[in-house]
C-alpha positions as CSV (number, residue, x, y, z in Angstrom):
1,M,149.1,-28.0,232.7
2,L,149.0,-30.6,229.9
3,Q,149.5,-34.3,230.4
4,N,153.0,-35.4,229.8
5,S,153.5,-37.2,226.6
6,T,156.9,-38.8,226.2
7,G,159.4,-39.4,223.5
8,P,162.2,-42.0,223.1
9,D,163.9,-43.6,226.1
10,S,166.6,-41.4,227.5
11,G,168.8,-44.5,228.0
12,Q,168.3,-44.5,231.8
13,G,165.0,-46.3,231.7
14,T,162.9,-43.1,231.7
15,K,161.2,-41.4,228.8
16,R,162.0,-37.8,227.9
17,P,159.2,-35.3,227.4
18,T,158.4,-34.7,223.7
19,L,159.5,-31.2,222.6
20,L,157.5,-31.2,219.3
21,V,153.9,-32.4,219.0
22,T,151.7,-33.3,216.1
23,A,148.2,-32.0,215.4
24,R,146.8,-35.3,216.8
25,E,148.9,-34.9,220.0
26,V,147.7,-31.3,220.4
27,A,144.1,-32.4,219.9
28,D,144.5,-35.2,222.4
29,L,146.2,-33.0,225.0
30,I,143.5,-30.3,225.0
31,G,140.5,-32.6,224.2
32,V,139.4,-31.4,220.8
33,T,139.4,-33.0,217.3
34,V,142.3,-32.8,214.8
35,R,139.9,-30.9,212.6
36,T,139.5,-28.2,215.3
37,V,143.3,-28.0,215.6
38,N,143.6,-27.6,211.8
39,R,140.9,-24.9,211.7
40,W,142.6,-23.0,214.6
41,Y,145.9,-23.2,212.7
42,E,144.3,-22.0,209.4
43,T,142.6,-19.0,211.1
44,G,145.7,-18.1,213.1
45,E,144.1,-18.8,216.5
46,M,146.9,-20.9,217.8
47,P,150.7,-20.8,217.9
48,I,152.6,-21.1,214.7
49,P,154.1,-24.5,214.1
50,V,157.5,-25.4,212.8
51,K,158.0,-27.4,209.7
52,T,160.0,-30.6,209.7
53,P,163.0,-30.9,207.4
54,G,162.4,-32.8,204.2
55,G,158.7,-33.5,204.5
56,G,157.5,-30.1,205.8
57,H,155.1,-31.6,208.3
58,R,153.7,-29.3,211.0
59,R,154.8,-29.7,214.5
60,W,154.1,-27.4,217.5
61,K,156.6,-26.7,220.2
62,R,155.1,-28.3,223.3
63,R,156.0,-25.2,225.4
64,D,154.2,-22.9,223.0
65,I,151.1,-25.1,223.3
66,E,151.4,-25.1,227.1
67,I,151.6,-21.3,227.2
68,W,148.7,-21.0,224.8
69,V,146.5,-23.3,226.9
70,D,147.4,-21.4,230.1
71,A,146.4,-18.2,228.3
72,G,142.9,-19.6,227.5
73,C,143.4,-21.1,224.1
74,T,142.2,-18.0,222.3
75,K,143.8,-15.8,219.7
76,R,143.7,-12.8,222.1
77,G,145.1,-14.9,224.9
78,W,147.9,-16.2,222.7
79,R,148.8,-12.7,221.6
80,R,148.8,-11.5,225.2
81,A,151.0,-14.4,226.3
82,K,153.5,-13.6,223.5
83,G,153.5,-9.9,224.4
84,N,151.8,-8.7,221.1
């Protein structure tokens, strides 16, 4: 399982898990470079990100990345995990 990155304080002194992660955060979570994450994205070897409103920045759903990692971080593993 991935390390737990956290988002803003929940108001009770604890941080909530981040639901969307950047390419940098994905890279840090799985121990590769941002360039590798971008290459995997461009070749369709990783989950499809969502686009942020306004700026259209790519963000990945943390749960999709966790499933992908558990499936072996491969295109075939991702398709198998998603039932395709």
